[in-house]
C-alpha positions as CSV (number, residue, x, y, z in Angstrom):
1,M,24.9,28.7,24.7
2,V,22.5,25.9,25.2
3,F,20.2,24.5,22.6
4,F,17.1,22.7,23.3
5,N,17.2,18.9,22.8
6,H,21.3,18.8,22.7
7,F,23.7,17.5,25.3
8,G,27.2,17.7,24.1
9,K,27.1,16.4,20.6
10,S,24.3,14.1,21.0
11,K,20.7,14.6,21.0
12,V,18.5,13.8,24.1
13,S,15.4,12.7,21.9
14,V,15.1,11.8,18.2
15,D,13.2,14.2,16.5
16,P,11.8,13.8,12.9
17,T,13.4,15.7,10.0
18,P,11.2,18.0,8.0
19,L,11.1,15.5,5.1
20,E,9.8,12.8,7.6
21,V,7.1,15.1,8.9
22,E,5.8,16.0,5.3
23,M,5.9,12.2,4.4
24,R,3.8,11.3,7.5
25,L,1.2,14.2,6.5
26,Y,1.2,13.0,2.8
27,E,0.5,9.5,3.9
28,N,-2.3,10.5,6.3
29,D,-3.7,12.5,3.5
30,I,-3.6,9.7,1.2
31,Q,-5.2,7.4,3.8
32,T,-8.1,9.9,4.4
33,T,-8.6,10.4,0.6
34,L,-8.9,6.6,0.1
35,I,-11.3,6.1,3.1
36,E,-13.6,9.1,1.9
37,N,-13.7,7.6,-1.5
38,Y,-14.5,4.2,-0.5
39,S,-17.3,5.5,1.8
40,R,-18.4,7.3,-1.1
41,N,-18.4,4.6,-3.6
42,S,-19.8,2.0,-1.3
43,G,-22.8,4.1,-0.5
44,S,-23.6,4.8,-4.3
45,N,-23.1,1.1,-5.1
46,G,-26.0,0.1,-3.1
47,N,-28.5,2.9,-4.2
48,S,-28.7,2.0,-8.0
49,S,-29.5,-1.4,-9.4
50,N,-28.2,-0.7,-13.0
51,G,-24.8,0.8,-12.2
52,G,-25.5,4.4,-11.8
53,G,-26.9,4.8,-15.4
54,S,-29.9,7.2,-16.6
55,G,-32.4,4.2,-16.1
56,G,-32.3,2.8,-19.7
57,Q,-36.0,3.4,-20.7
């Protein structure tokens, strides 16, 4: 019986474990969220002169 990516008792290539795959996806999600929040906050900071309040009048 032959299994993909195995030759004898050693692997041909290094595959990530399921935990490593999930951690990579988690890190990518965190980075995407941080970038989106930064873009959202930097866009709103330039539009209001009083810090986003109701106008104060």
